[in-house]
C-alpha positions as CSV (number, residue, x, y, z in Angstrom):
1,X,-78.7,-30.7,2.4
2,X,-76.8,-30.3,-1.3
3,X,-73.9,-32.7,-1.7
4,X,-72.3,-30.3,-4.5
5,X,-71.9,-26.6,-4.4
6,X,-73.8,-24.5,-7.1
7,X,-70.8,-23.2,-9.1
8,X,-70.7,-25.4,-12.3
9,X,-72.2,-22.4,-14.5
10,X,-68.5,-20.8,-14.1
11,X,-66.8,-24.0,-15.0
12,X,-65.4,-22.1,-18.5
13,X,-64.3,-19.0,-16.2
14,X,-62.4,-21.4,-13.8
15,X,-60.8,-23.2,-16.3
16,X,-58.7,-20.2,-17.6
17,X,-57.4,-19.8,-13.9
18,X,-53.7,-20.3,-13.8
19,X,-54.2,-22.0,-10.0
20,X,-56.0,-25.0,-8.9
21,X,-59.7,-24.5,-8.2
22,X,-60.7,-27.4,-6.1
23,X,-64.3,-28.1,-4.1
24,X,-64.7,-30.9,-1.8
25,X,-68.2,-32.0,-0.5
26,X,-68.9,-33.0,3.5
27,X,-67.5,-36.5,2.7
28,X,-64.3,-35.4,1.1
29,X,-65.3,-36.2,-2.5
30,X,-64.5,-34.0,-5.6
31,X,-67.6,-31.9,-6.3
32,X,-65.5,-29.2,-8.6
33,X,-62.1,-28.9,-10.0
34,X,-60.7,-27.0,-13.0
35,X,-58.4,-27.6,-16.0
36,X,-55.3,-26.4,-14.1
37,X,-56.3,-29.1,-11.0
38,X,-56.6,-31.7,-13.7
39,X,-53.3,-31.2,-15.3
40,X,-51.6,-31.1,-12.0
41,X,-52.9,-34.7,-11.3
42,X,-52.5,-35.9,-14.6
43,X,-56.4,-36.4,-15.2
44,X,-59.2,-34.8,-17.5
45,X,-61.2,-32.9,-14.9
46,X,-64.4,-34.6,-15.5
47,X,-63.0,-37.9,-14.5
48,X,-62.4,-36.5,-11.2
49,X,-65.6,-35.6,-10.4
50,X,-67.1,-37.8,-7.3
51,X,-63.7,-39.2,-6.6
52,X,-62.5,-39.5,-2.9
53,X,-59.8,-36.7,-2.6
54,X,-58.4,-37.9,0.5
55,X,-58.3,-41.6,-0.5
56,X,-56.7,-40.8,-3.7
57,X,-54.9,-37.9,-4.0
58,X,-53.4,-37.5,-0.4
59,X,-50.3,-39.5,0.4
60,X,-51.0,-42.4,2.5
61,X,-48.9,-41.3,5.4
62,X,-51.1,-38.1,5.6
63,X,-54.5,-39.3,5.2
64,X,-56.0,-40.3,8.5
65,X,-54.4,-36.5,9.6
66,X,-56.2,-34.8,6.7
67,X,-59.4,-36.7,6.9
68,X,-60.0,-36.0,10.7
69,X,-59.1,-32.5,9.8
70,X,-61.7,-32.3,7.1
71,X,-64.3,-34.2,9.4
72,X,-63.6,-31.6,12.0
73,X,-64.1,-28.7,9.7
74,X,-67.6,-29.9,8.5
75,X,-68.6,-30.4,12.1
76,X,-67.4,-26.9,13.4
77,X,-64.7,-28.6,15.8
78,X,-61.5,-27.6,13.7
79,X,-60.6,-24.0,12.7
80,X,-60.1,-23.2,9.1
81,X,-56.4,-22.6,8.3
82,X,-56.8,-20.0,5.4
83,X,-53.1,-21.2,4.2
84,X,-51.2,-24.3,4.5
85,X,-49.2,-26.8,2.1
86,X,-49.3,-30.5,1.6
87,X,-48.2,-32.8,-1.3
88,X,-50.8,-34.4,-3.6
89,X,-50.2,-37.7,-5.6
90,X,-50.4,-37.4,-9.0
91,X,-51.6,-40.0,-11.7
92,X,-47.9,-41.2,-12.2
93,X,-47.4,-41.8,-8.3
94,X,-45.2,-38.5,-8.0
95,X,-46.0,-36.0,-5.3
96,X,-46.4,-32.1,-5.9
97,X,-46.4,-29.6,-3.3
98,X,-49.4,-27.6,-3.2
99,X,-50.0,-24.0,-1.4
100,X,-53.5,-23.7,-0.8
101,X,-55.7,-20.8,0.1
102,X,-59.2,-22.2,1.8
103,X,-62.6,-21.2,2.6
104,X,-65.8,-23.0,3.7
105,X,-68.9,-23.7,1.6
106,X,-72.5,-23.4,3.1
107,X,-75.6,-24.6,2.1
108,X,-79.0,-22.3,1.7
109,X,-79.4,-22.7,5.6
110,X,-76.1,-21.7,6.3
111,X,-74.6,-25.0,7.3
112,X,-71.1,-26.0,6.5
113,X,-71.4,-28.5,3.2
114,X,-67.9,-28.4,1.9
115,X,-64.7,-26.6,1.2
116,X,-63.3,-24.5,-1.7
117,X,-59.6,-24.2,-2.2
118,X,-57.5,-22.4,-4.5
119,X,-53.9,-23.9,-4.9
120,X,-50.5,-23.2,-6.5
121,X,-48.1,-25.9,-7.3
122,X,-44.9,-24.9,-5.4
123,X,-43.0,-27.9,-6.0
124,X,-40.0,-26.5,-8.0
125,X,-39.8,-23.3,-5.5
126,X,-39.8,-25.5,-2.7
127,X,-37.2,-27.8,-4.2
128,X,-34.9,-24.9,-5.0
129,X,-35.6,-23.4,-1.4
130,X,-34.5,-26.9,0.0
131,X,-31.7,-27.0,-2.1
132,X,-30.5,-23.4,-0.9
133,X,-31.1,-24.2,2.8
134,X,-28.9,-27.4,2.2
135,X,-26.4,-25.2,0.5
136,X,-26.7,-22.6,3.3
137,X,-26.0,-25.5,5.9
138,X,-23.1,-26.9,3.9
139,X,-21.7,-23.3,3.9
140,X,-22.1,-23.1,7.7
141,X,-20.6,-26.7,8.0
142,X,-17.7,-25.6,5.8
143,X,-17.2,-22.2,7.7
144,X,-17.3,-24.1,10.8
145,X,-14.7,-26.6,9.7
146,X,-12.6,-23.9,8.5
147,X,-12.8,-22.0,11.7
148,X,-11.8,-25.0,13.7
149,X,-8.8,-25.6,11.7
150,X,-7.5,-22.3,10.4
151,X,-6.9,-18.8,10.9
152,X,-9.4,-16.8,8.6
153,X,-9.8,-13.0,7.9
154,X,-11.8,-11.3,5.3
155,X,-11.0,-7.8,4.2
156,X,-12.4,-5.2,1.5
157,X,-10.2,-4.5,-1.4
158,X,-8.4,-1.8,0.4
159,X,-7.2,-4.4,3.0
160,X,-9.6,-3.2,5.8
161,X,-10.6,-6.0,8.0
162,X,-14.2,-6.7,8.2
163,X,-14.3,-10.4,9.7
164,X,-11.9,-12.4,11.8
165,X,-12.7,-15.8,13.2
166,X,-11.5,-16.8,16.9
167,X,-8.6,-18.4,15.8
168,X,-7.2,-15.0,14.6
169,X,-8.0,-13.5,17.7
170,X,-6.2,-16.3,19.9
171,X,-3.2,-16.3,17.7
172,X,-2.8,-12.4,17.5
173,X,-3.9,-11.9,21.0
174,X,-6.1,-8.9,20.0
175,X,-9.8,-9.0,20.9
176,X,-12.0,-8.6,17.7
177,X,-13.0,-5.3,18.4
178,X,-9.3,-4.0,18.1
179,X,-8.9,-5.7,14.9
180,X,-12.2,-5.1,12.8
181,X,-11.8,-1.6,10.9
182,X,-7.7,-2.3,10.9
183,X,-5.5,-3.4,8.2
184,X,-2.9,-6.3,8.7
185,X,-0.3,-3.7,9.5
186,X,-1.4,-4.1,12.9
187,X,0.2,-7.6,13.2
188,X,3.2,-6.7,11.0
189,X,6.4,-7.8,12.4
190,X,8.6,-5.7,10.4
191,X,10.5,-8.9,9.3
192,X,9.6,-8.6,5.6
193,X,10.9,-6.1,3.2
194,X,8.4,-3.8,1.4
195,X,8.9,-5.7,-1.9
196,X,7.6,-8.8,-0.4
197,X,4.1,-7.0,0.3
198,X,4.1,-5.2,-3.1
199,X,4.4,-8.6,-4.7
200,X,1.6,-9.7,-2.6
201,X,-0.6,-6.9,-3.4
202,X,0.4,-6.9,-6.9
203,X,-1.0,-10.7,-7.3
204,X,-4.1,-10.5,-5.4
205,X,-5.0,-7.1,-7.0
206,X,-4.8,-8.9,-10.5
207,X,-7.4,-11.5,-9.1
208,X,-4.9,-14.0,-8.6
209,X,-4.3,-16.2,-5.4
210,X,-1.3,-15.4,-3.5
211,X,0.3,-18.1,-1.3
212,X,3.3,-17.7,1.0
213,X,4.8,-17.7,4.7
214,X,4.3,-14.7,6.7
215,X,6.0,-13.8,10.1
216,X,3.5,-11.7,12.4
217,X,3.7,-10.0,15.7
218,X,1.1,-10.7,18.4
219,X,-0.1,-7.9,20.8
220,X,2.1,-9.0,23.4
221,X,4.9,-8.7,21.2
222,X,5.6,-12.6,20.5
223,X,6.4,-13.6,17.1
224,X,4.2,-16.3,15.2
225,X,4.4,-17.5,11.5
226,X,1.5,-18.3,9.2
227,X,1.2,-20.3,5.9
228,X,-1.2,-18.1,4.0
229,X,-3.3,-18.4,1.1
230,X,-5.2,-15.0,0.0
231,X,-8.3,-15.6,-2.6
232,X,-9.5,-12.5,-4.2
233,X,-13.5,-12.3,-4.6
234,X,-14.1,-10.6,-8.0
235,X,-17.0,-8.6,-9.2
236,X,-19.1,-8.9,-12.6
237,X,-16.2,-7.0,-14.2
238,X,-13.7,-9.2,-12.9
239,X,-12.1,-6.9,-10.4
240,X,-11.4,-8.0,-6.6
241,X,-14.0,-6.4,-4.0
242,X,-12.8,-8.1,-1.2
243,X,-10.1,-10.8,0.0
244,X,-10.3,-14.0,1.9
245,X,-7.1,-15.1,3.8
246,X,-6.9,-18.4,5.3
247,X,-3.9,-19.0,7.6
248,X,-2.3,-22.1,9.3
249,X,0.0,-21.8,12.3
250,X,3.7,-22.9,11.4
251,X,5.5,-21.4,14.3
252,X,6.4,-24.6,15.8
253,X,8.0,-25.8,12.5
254,X,9.8,-22.7,12.0
255,X,11.0,-22.7,15.5
256,X,12.3,-26.4,14.6
257,X,13.9,-25.2,11.5
258,X,15.6,-22.4,13.2
259,X,17.1,-24.8,15.9
260,X,18.2,-27.4,13.3
261,X,20.1,-24.1,11.5
262,X,21.5,-22.9,15.1
263,X,22.7,-26.6,15.8
264,X,24.6,-26.9,12.5
265,X,26.0,-23.2,13.0
266,X,26.8,-24.1,16.8
267,X,28.6,-27.2,15.5
268,X,31.0,-25.2,13.1
269,X,31.3,-22.9,15.9
270,X,32.6,-25.3,18.3
271,X,35.0,-26.5,15.7
272,X,35.9,-22.7,15.3
273,X,36.3,-22.2,19.2
274,X,38.6,-25.2,19.5
275,X,40.9,-23.5,17.0
276,X,40.5,-20.3,18.9
277,X,41.1,-21.7,22.3
278,X,44.2,-23.4,21.1
279,X,45.6,-20.6,18.7
280,X,44.5,-17.5,20.4
281,X,43.7,-18.3,24.2
282,X,46.8,-20.1,25.2
283,X,49.4,-17.4,23.2
284,X,47.2,-14.6,24.9
285,X,48.0,-16.0,28.5
286,X,51.9,-16.6,27.7
287,X,51.9,-12.9,26.2
288,X,50.2,-11.6,29.4
289,X,52.5,-13.6,31.4
290,X,55.6,-12.3,29.7
291,X,54.3,-8.6,30.1
292,X,53.7,-8.9,33.8
293,X,57.1,-10.1,34.4
294,X,58.7,-7.3,32.3
295,X,56.3,-4.8,34.1
296,X,57.6,-6.3,37.5
297,X,61.3,-5.4,36.4
298,X,60.8,-1.8,35.3
299,X,61.3,0.9,37.9
300,X,58.2,2.1,39.8
301,X,58.4,5.6,38.0
302,X,58.8,4.3,34.3
303,X,56.2,5.5,32.0
304,X,56.5,2.0,30.2
305,X,54.5,0.5,33.2
306,X,51.3,2.5,32.4
307,X,51.9,1.2,28.6
308,X,52.4,-2.2,29.6
309,X,49.1,-2.0,31.9
310,X,47.1,-0.8,28.9
311,X,48.4,-3.9,26.8
312,X,47.5,-6.0,29.8
313,X,44.0,-4.5,29.8
314,X,43.3,-5.1,26.2
315,X,44.3,-8.7,26.5
316,X,41.8,-9.2,29.3
317,X,39.4,-7.9,27.4
318,X,40.2,-10.1,24.2
319,X,40.4,-13.0,26.8
320,X,36.7,-12.2,27.7
321,X,35.5,-12.1,24.3
322,X,37.3,-15.8,23.6
323,X,35.6,-17.0,26.8
324,X,32.2,-15.7,25.7
325,X,33.0,-17.5,22.3
326,X,33.8,-20.6,24.1
327,X,30.7,-20.5,26.7
328,X,28.5,-20.4,23.7
329,X,30.0,-22.8,21.3
330,X,30.6,-25.3,24.1
331,X,27.8,-24.7,26.9
332,X,28.3,-26.3,30.0
333,X,25.4,-28.7,31.1
334,X,23.4,-27.0,34.2
335,X,24.3,-28.6,37.7
336,X,21.3,-27.8,39.6
337,X,20.7,-26.9,43.0
338,X,18.2,-25.1,45.3
339,X,18.9,-21.3,44.5
340,X,17.1,-18.3,46.5
341,X,16.9,-16.1,43.4
342,X,16.5,-12.8,45.2
343,X,19.5,-13.3,47.1
344,X,21.4,-14.2,44.0
345,X,20.2,-11.2,42.2
346,X,21.0,-9.0,45.0
347,X,24.7,-10.2,45.1
348,X,24.9,-9.8,41.4
349,X,23.9,-6.3,41.7
350,X,26.4,-5.6,44.5
351,X,29.3,-7.0,42.1
352,X,27.9,-4.5,39.3
353,X,28.2,-1.5,41.5
354,X,32.0,-2.0,42.0
355,X,32.4,-0.7,38.3
356,X,33.2,3.1,39.0
357,X,31.2,4.0,35.7
358,X,28.1,2.1,37.0
359,X,27.8,3.7,40.5
360,X,25.2,5.9,39.6
361,X,22.7,2.9,38.8
362,X,20.2,1.7,41.6
363,X,18.9,-1.6,41.5
364,X,15.4,-2.4,43.2
365,X,14.3,-5.8,43.8
366,X,10.6,-6.6,44.5
367,X,8.1,-9.3,44.8
368,X,8.4,-12.8,46.0
369,X,11.5,-14.7,47.5
370,X,11.1,-17.5,45.2
371,X,13.4,-20.7,45.0
372,X,14.4,-22.5,41.8
373,X,16.2,-25.6,41.1
374,X,19.1,-24.2,38.9
375,X,22.9,-23.6,38.2
376,X,23.7,-20.7,40.4
377,X,26.8,-19.9,38.6
378,X,25.3,-19.8,35.3
379,X,22.1,-17.8,36.4
380,X,24.7,-15.5,37.9
381,X,26.2,-14.7,34.6
382,X,22.6,-14.4,33.1
383,X,21.6,-11.7,35.5
384,X,25.0,-10.1,35.4
385,X,24.4,-9.8,31.9
386,X,21.0,-8.7,31.9
387,X,21.9,-5.8,34.8
388,X,24.9,-4.8,32.7
389,X,23.0,-4.2,29.5
390,X,20.4,-2.3,31.5
391,X,22.9,0.0,33.3
392,X,24.7,0.8,29.8
393,X,21.5,1.7,28.1
394,X,20.9,4.1,30.9
395,X,24.6,5.6,30.6
396,X,25.3,4.4,34.0
397,X,22.8,6.6,35.8
398,X,19.1,5.3,36.6
399,X,17.1,2.8,38.1
400,X,16.7,-0.9,37.4
401,X,13.6,-2.6,38.5
402,X,13.8,-6.4,39.2
403,X,10.2,-8.0,40.0
404,X,9.8,-11.4,40.8
405,X,6.6,-13.4,40.8
406,X,4.9,-16.7,40.8
407,X,2.8,-17.4,37.5
408,X,1.2,-20.6,37.5
409,X,3.8,-22.2,39.1
410,X,6.7,-20.9,37.4
411,X,9.2,-18.1,38.7
412,X,9.0,-15.0,36.4
413,X,11.6,-12.3,36.5
414,X,11.2,-9.1,34.8
415,X,14.3,-6.6,34.5
416,X,13.0,-3.3,33.6
417,X,15.3,0.1,32.8
418,X,14.2,3.6,32.2
419,X,16.8,4.0,29.3
420,X,15.6,5.0,25.7
421,X,14.3,1.3,25.1
422,X,14.8,-1.1,22.0
423,X,13.8,0.1,18.6
424,X,11.1,-1.9,17.0
425,X,13.2,-2.6,14.2
426,X,15.8,-4.6,16.1
427,X,13.7,-6.2,19.0
428,X,13.7,-9.4,17.2
429,X,17.4,-9.5,17.1
430,X,18.9,-8.7,20.2
431,X,19.1,-12.4,21.2
432,X,20.8,-13.3,18.0
433,X,24.3,-14.2,18.4
434,X,27.0,-11.9,17.6
435,X,24.1,-9.1,17.2
436,X,25.2,-5.9,18.9
437,X,24.5,-2.2,18.7
438,X,27.6,-1.0,20.6
439,X,31.2,-0.6,19.0
440,X,32.4,-3.2,21.6
441,X,31.4,-6.5,22.7
442,X,30.9,-9.7,20.8
443,X,27.2,-9.8,20.8
444,X,27.0,-12.8,22.7
445,X,25.7,-11.9,26.0
446,X,22.0,-12.3,25.6
447,X,22.4,-15.2,23.2
448,X,24.4,-17.1,25.9
449,X,21.7,-15.9,28.5
450,X,18.8,-17.5,26.3
451,X,21.0,-20.4,25.9
452,X,21.3,-20.8,29.9
453,X,17.7,-20.1,30.4
454,X,16.3,-22.3,27.6
455,X,18.8,-25.1,29.2
456,X,16.9,-24.7,32.4
457,X,13.6,-25.5,31.0
458,X,12.7,-21.8,31.0
459,X,11.9,-19.0,28.6
460,X,13.5,-15.5,27.9
461,X,12.3,-12.4,25.8
462,X,11.7,-8.7,25.2
463,X,8.1,-7.6,26.6
464,X,6.3,-4.5,26.3
465,X,7.2,-1.9,28.5
466,X,4.4,0.2,30.1
467,X,6.5,3.3,30.5
468,X,9.5,3.6,28.1
469,X,12.8,1.9,28.6
470,X,13.3,-1.6,28.2
471,X,11.9,-4.9,29.8
472,X,13.4,-8.3,29.6
473,X,11.5,-11.1,31.2
474,X,12.3,-14.6,32.0
475,X,10.7,-17.6,33.4
476,X,12.0,-20.4,34.9
477,X,10.7,-23.6,36.8
478,X,10.3,-23.3,40.5
479,X,12.0,-25.9,42.7
480,X,9.3,-28.3,43.7
481,X,8.1,-28.3,47.1
482,X,9.8,-31.0,49.7
483,X,7.8,-34.0,50.3
484,X,6.3,-34.3,53.9
485,X,7.7,-36.8,55.9
């Protein structure tokens, strides 16, 4: 059996090849190598002939494995891999990655006598691929970190949403399929003027980063605030082709800021209320008392009795406004006791129907007969206000549906009317103090209701209505069950 393949007559031809040509004999010694192979290894080709390839040019950590594979090929026990990659050790001690294509050499009798391989140095290519994989992993890690900490959306240059992360869906309460293909008007709360968004689009449209705070509305009608940074992605011409919006939820901070402003305003209002109580309420009581005495002295058929009655009625209305102001500015601390809520609402509805102008209103109470720990007098004022608002919204004719339910250990009450509903542009203002759409009233009714409910550890607000009208919902803590003896 010949130890070296009869290929040396083609050495000049092999030396012009731009790939490594390498032949190993049955013992793993180099029987042929071209100029390219010598260049990669750092030796003249003639110095490499006869040297043990595996011992000298395969990294030590791989030698035993490669030797066993080569022995198995010669003995016919191993299947030839037509292509594989492995590193080789150069004269300087560096490693180069070679992609090999392989074939078996046979002697004149057809027996395997060695291997013939062509190899391409792919070291730089693999380094680039490794760096690319690392960069992609870094990007995935960064994306994961951002997704964990921030609300993320990507839009095209027209503002159409192409990507949202889970936190966007979570805070907006929209499923992903309802957001994709839409623009951000889907969460527009109507709070910001058009000029606000013109400035935003003018900034990012010029390729500049925009930063600001935006108030949005979730699918269920709740409001949330986000601190927003919008980054334009620019094409080769410097024009934006998409936008990345990164937001953080600052709703809690905004609520604290509003609460601090309200406390300051309430403090000032309390001082004003003290003046009003002293300068207005007490004189009103005196005037009303004097007018009642005068009316009592007039003959029964005197037309002046009706005039005085009208004045007294107006004084009563003015006194109620002063009382509202005092209740809001100087709220009384609740005195909680067990309250059967359905019975309290039923009694309040009966009082409502004593008003001749509201006798066409029907109040239907459904759901669980729940017990809460609350101040009955304050809750009665809350429900009286809610029922009165609903009745007036229906012009004194129609049905009010009040439903009670146990929602995860809290009592939920929904008051729904079949009136015209609340226009979107004022939905967020109806609980503000002194805000009213009527020509009469102080605009403090719903503000006092919110104050009372929150003082009981509850929540109140407008919720979406299934079929027209308006729905005000509130939640209160249920009375804890009595401990067993």
